[in-house]
N, C-alpha and C positions, 0 to 999 in steps of 0.2 A: 939829088933827091929822093932818089928810088934806094940808092945806099944807106939813107936817114930812116926809110920807112921800114927797109928791113931788118934793121938794127933794133928800131923798136917793136918790132912783130917778133921778134929775136928776143928780149929781155921780157916783153909779155909772158913768151911762153911757158921761158922760163921762171920769173913770178908765179905762175899758174901751177907747173909741178912741183914746186914749192911748199904751196898753202896746201895743196890734196895732201900732200905729204901728211904733212901734219894734223890735217881734222881727224877725229878719229870716226870709225867706221859707225852707223847708225844703230843701238842696240848695245854697243859697247860700251863699257862702264871706264869712266873717261881717268886715263893715267896719273897718280899722287903727284901732286909735287913734289921735287928732292927735298930729301930731307931725312931725319934721323931715322932711322929703321925698328919698328914699334911693330908687335905681335900681332898679326892676323887673330881674329876671334871667328870665331867656329859661324857658321850661317844657321840661327832659329830654324828650329825643325818646324814646317808647319800645323796649324791649330789639326787637331784630329778628335772630332763627336765624339768617336767613339770611344778613343781609347782614353778622355780623359773622366775622371769619377765625377758620381754627379752631385752635388751638394745635398743635404735632407731638408726637407722642405723644414721649417720654423716654427715652431708649436705653437700654440694659440699659449696669449696671456694669462697670468694666474688674476684670480677678481681682485687681490689686492694691489697688483699692477697698474692693473689699468680703472684704477678709483678714477687718477687727476681724467683721465682721459675724456673727452664730452660724448655722450651715450647715443648710440647709431639709432636710428630704425627699428631695426632688429633687437635690441635691446631694450627700448622704453615699453612698461605694460600697455598694451591697451585697454581703451576705456568701456570696455564691456567688459575686460577681466577680471574690472576693480568689484570686489564683496561690497554689497550697501551697508554700512553700519549705522550705530545708533546718533539719533540728531545728536549735536552737542551743546550742550546749555553752560552760557557761564552762569558762574555762580552770584555773579555783580549786577545781573539783569534784574528787573524787576517782576517782571513774566516768570520766571524760571520759578516753580511753588512748593518744587523740593528744597529750596534754597534757606539755612536758616535764619528765621528773623527775632529781630530783637523782642516783638511785641511777644513773638511766642514763647519766649526764652521766658520773659523777665513780665508777670502780670501788673495790669497796673496799679497805680497806689492806691486803697480806697477811701484817701481822702482829695484825690484827685474826680475818682469819681463821684462822690457822694461828700461835696463840701458842705452843704448844708447839715445841722442836727442845732433839733428843737429839746433843753437839756431840762431837768428838774435838780437842784441844788440842794443839798441837807448837809449839815455840820454848827459846830461851835466856832463864833467870829469868822465866822467868813465873810466875804464882799458882800452878800445879799442877806448875813444873817444865817436866822436857823434854816429860814427854805426860799426859795425862788425860783422864775423860773428862768432863763436865757435863752438868745440862740447866739448861735456860734459858726461862722464861715470860716473857708480855710481859701482864699485867693492863690494858694500855693502850696503844695503837700508839707514844706516845713512850718507852714505859718499857722498862725489859727486867731482869729479875731471874736471879740467874746460879747455881748452887752446883756443885760439884766435887770431884773429887778426883783426884789425879795421882801421879808419881813424878820425883823428884828427885836430886842427886847426893848430897844428903844424907839422903834417906830421902820417905817418904811425905807429902804436901804434901795442908792442906786450903782450900779459899779460898769466900768469895760476896763478890759483887761485884754492883752499880747500875750501870745505863748507860742515857745518857739520851741522843736520838735529837734534837737538837739546828737537825737539818738533813736532811728528807726531797724525793727529787727522784724524777723517773718518771715515764712513764704513771700506774702505777698505784704511786707514790711506794717502791718496791722497793728505793732506796739508800738510805741513810740515815748520814750521819755522826756521828758519838756522843762523848760523853765516859765515861767509866767511873771509881769510886773504889770500893776494895772493903778487908775482909783478908785472909789469909793467916796460915797457919801449918804447924809441922815441923821435923825440924830439918834441919840446916845447917851447913856447912863453909866456913872460909875460902879452904883450900886443899885441893885431893885430888891422890892418887894416880892412879896412871892407870886403876887398880880400886879402888872403894869399897864396902865392903858397905851394903845400903839399910838398916842402921838406924843410920845416922852417925858410926860410927867411928872414927876416925883409922884404922884398920886396918896389918895386915901390922906386918912384926917391928921396918920401919926407914922410921917416920911422919914427914913431911914436918912443919915447923912450923906451926900453925895455930892458929885459935880454932873451937872449936864448941859449938854449941845441941844443946840435946837437944831444945826448942821452942824456933823461934826465932816470932816475928810483926813480919806485917808491916803495913803497910798499900801500899795498890796504887794507883795512879794511872794511866789509861793514856788514848789518842785511837785509833780507826779507823774503821773503813768497813765495812758492813753492807750485805750485799747478796743480793738474795732469786733464785734464779734458776730460773725457769721456775718446776715447780709447789710441789718436794721440799727445794731443794736451798739451803742457805744457808752464805755468805762472809764469814769477820769475820778479816780482816788487822786488827794492833794492833800498837802500840810505845806502849812507856810507860816507867818506872820503878817500884821498890818500897825504902819504905824503912822500914829496923828501927825495929821499937818496945821493944827489950828488947836495948840492947845489952850491956847489964853483965851479963847470965845468958852471956853465954859462957866458954869455959872454957878456957885456954892450953894447947894441948897443944906438948910440948915434941918441938923435930926430934932424928934419931936420933945427930946430931955437936951435942946442946946448942942447939942453935939456939933463939931466940926468938923468936913468930909476931910481924908487924910488928902494928901496931895495925890491928884490922879497918876496911872501911871501912862508912858509914852507909848507905850507899844503893848498888843496884845496879839497872844497866837492864835492861830487855825489853824482846824482841820474840815475836811468835807471828803463828799462822794457827788459826783453828777451823772446821771444815766440819763441817754439821750435816745434819740429816737435822729437814725441820719438815712438820710434823702437826697436825691439830686435837685437839681435846680426848677424848680418847676413842679416838684412834688410831682 
């Protein structure tokens, strides 16, 4: 037993010496493993702040280079530095007094502001005969309606007509070319003596040969010019023709010597002028 312990102690001491010989001292670099020899790199010198050159500061960005960058607090304008300007007005708003309006540049039509006209008509072969009076009303500027009564060579005449103002011109569109169509009726004779009774009879003791209608009905077609002069004066010269609607209703009147009347014409020309006073509704 003693020899075995001595041998174990001796083995431990030898092992401890061998382990101490293989362990590097503290602070020493480890020995590289055996292998191919490579050139050793020189060690890097320690950084020296005094010997390294300082980099120059970066210049500030140009105005166009920083356009996409968000603005900082130093580049935003101050509220109190903004100069007050004139208030902005939209031309489409209704409260803008300077905005042009259609009513300021285009005066209203005189047939819209003064649709009523009291007319006196004079002419030959007109729907109202030699002279008459009529009331004219325009519900819209393009349309006129006329109703009147007059006196012709055959007697009292009644007429109604409508006018279409096909062309209107002038600064206030106070001149209009129109086409008209209507109907009329009254006593009618194809021939007349110097003095003809108002009732349309043949008259006198020596009548001339003619045809007589107690009520002849006509359709009237005419064209003319309608003019509004100044504020209340209306002028309307016209010309046209009247076409007989009931020719068979005429009665032949034999002349004083037994003359037979010639066949009656189915139409007669007409021309005349109407002078009127224009007013608003209610006068």
